[in-house]
C-alpha positions in Angstrom: 14.9 33.5 111.5 11.7 33.8 109.1 12.2 31.2 106.8 8.6 30.6 105.3 9.8 31.6 102.0 12.3 29.4 101.8 10.5 27.0 99.4 9.1 29.6 97.1 12.5 31.4 96.6 14.0 27.9 95.4 11.0 27.0 93.5 11.6 30.8 91.5 15.5 30.5 91.6 15.0 27.5 89.3 12.0 28.8 87.3 14.2 31.7 86.7 17.1 29.9 85.8 15.3 28.0 83.2 13.7 31.1 81.4 17.0 32.5 81.2 18.9 29.1 80.0 15.8 29.4 77.5 16.5 32.5 76.4 20.2 31.9 75.8 19.4 29.0 73.3 16.8 31.0 71.7 19.3 34.2 71.3 21.5 31.4 69.9 19.3 29.7 67.2 19.3 26.7 69.5 15.5 26.2 69.8 15.2 22.9 69.7 17.3 21.9 72.8 15.9 22.2 76.0 17.7 23.4 79.3 17.5 19.5 80.7 19.5 18.5 77.5 22.3 20.5 78.9 23.2 18.4 81.7 23.3 15.5 79.1 25.5 17.1 76.8 27.6 18.4 79.7 28.1 15.3 80.6 29.1 13.9 77.6 31.6 17.4 76.9 33.1 17.0 80.3 34.3 13.2 79.9 35.4 13.4 76.5 34.6 9.7 75.8 31.2 7.4 75.3 29.5 7.4 78.1 26.8 4.5 79.1 23.3 5.4 79.8 24.4 4.2 83.5 27.2 6.8 83.8 25.5 9.5 82.2 22.2 9.1 84.7 24.7 9.2 87.5 26.6 11.9 86.3 23.5 13.8 86.1 21.8 12.6 89.0 19.0 11.1 87.1 17.0 7.7 87.0 18.1 5.9 83.8 14.3 6.1 83.2 14.7 10.0 82.9 17.9 10.1 81.1 16.3 7.7 78.4 13.8 10.3 76.6 16.6 13.0 76.9 19.3 10.5 75.0 16.9 10.0 72.7 15.5 13.3 71.6 19.2 14.2 71.5 19.9 11.1 69.1 16.3 12.3 66.9 18.1 15.8 66.7 21.4 14.4 65.9 23.8 16.0 68.7 24.7 12.3 69.9 24.6 9.2 68.7 24.6 4.9 70.1 26.8 2.3 69.6 26.9 -1.1 70.9 30.1 -2.5 72.1 32.2 -4.8 70.6 32.9 -7.1 73.3 29.2 -7.2 75.1 26.3 -6.2 72.9 23.9 -5.8 76.3 26.2 -2.5 76.8 25.2 0.5 74.8 27.6 3.6 74.9 26.3 7.2 74.2 28.6 9.8 72.3 28.9 13.4 70.9 28.4 13.7 66.8 30.0 16.4 65.2 26.7 18.5 65.5 27.5 18.6 69.2 31.0 19.4 68.9 29.9 22.4 66.2 27.8 23.8 69.1 30.1 22.9 72.4 31.7 26.7 72.5 28.5 28.2 72.4 27.2 26.1 74.7 29.7 26.8 77.3 29.3 30.3 76.6 25.7 30.0 77.7 26.9 28.3 80.9 29.3 30.9 81.7 26.7 33.5 81.1 24.2 31.3 83.7 27.4 31.0 86.0 27.9 34.9 85.8 24.5 36.1 86.2 23.8 33.6 89.1 27.0 34.9 90.9 26.6 38.6 90.0 27.5 40.9 93.2 28.8 38.1 95.0 32.2 37.8 96.3 34.4 34.9 96.2 34.1 33.9 99.8 30.1 34.3 99.2 30.5 32.4 96.1 32.2 29.7 98.0 29.9 29.3 100.7 26.8 29.9 98.6 27.8 26.2 96.9 29.1 25.2 99.9 25.1 25.6 101.4 23.5 24.3 98.4 25.6 21.2 98.8 24.7 21.1 102.4 20.8 21.6 101.0 20.9 18.9 98.3 22.7 16.5 100.8 19.6 16.4 103.3 17.6 16.0 100.7 19.3 12.8 99.1 19.3 11.3 102.6 15.7 11.6 103.1 15.1 9.4 100.0 
């Protein structure tokens, strides 16, 4: 098996997906957002409740220090807000604003377009196998930390 280009293809695929998402954001007049903001917004859309920074970081598989600037930028842009817990002032919750709710369907449509493009010409069994292998690959690197 010739696997000498595995790193190249993984890297190119990631770059191409990012460019695709950037273009879709631009087409939908969401140029103030970047693809990594999508991870934070998706975690909040899917949970449909307030989350702590720690919960968001865990959901998107990033360190809290990486998530903090994303959160701060989304606050500056008006998509999310912070609020202190009434019970424990050390806990800060992050929640969606009406502005974020307004773009949710557009955001979901872009996400669907990404998946549709990614799986173009894949059979159902190929999709399942591809996802299984991606999870395995990801797990291999997580265990090497």
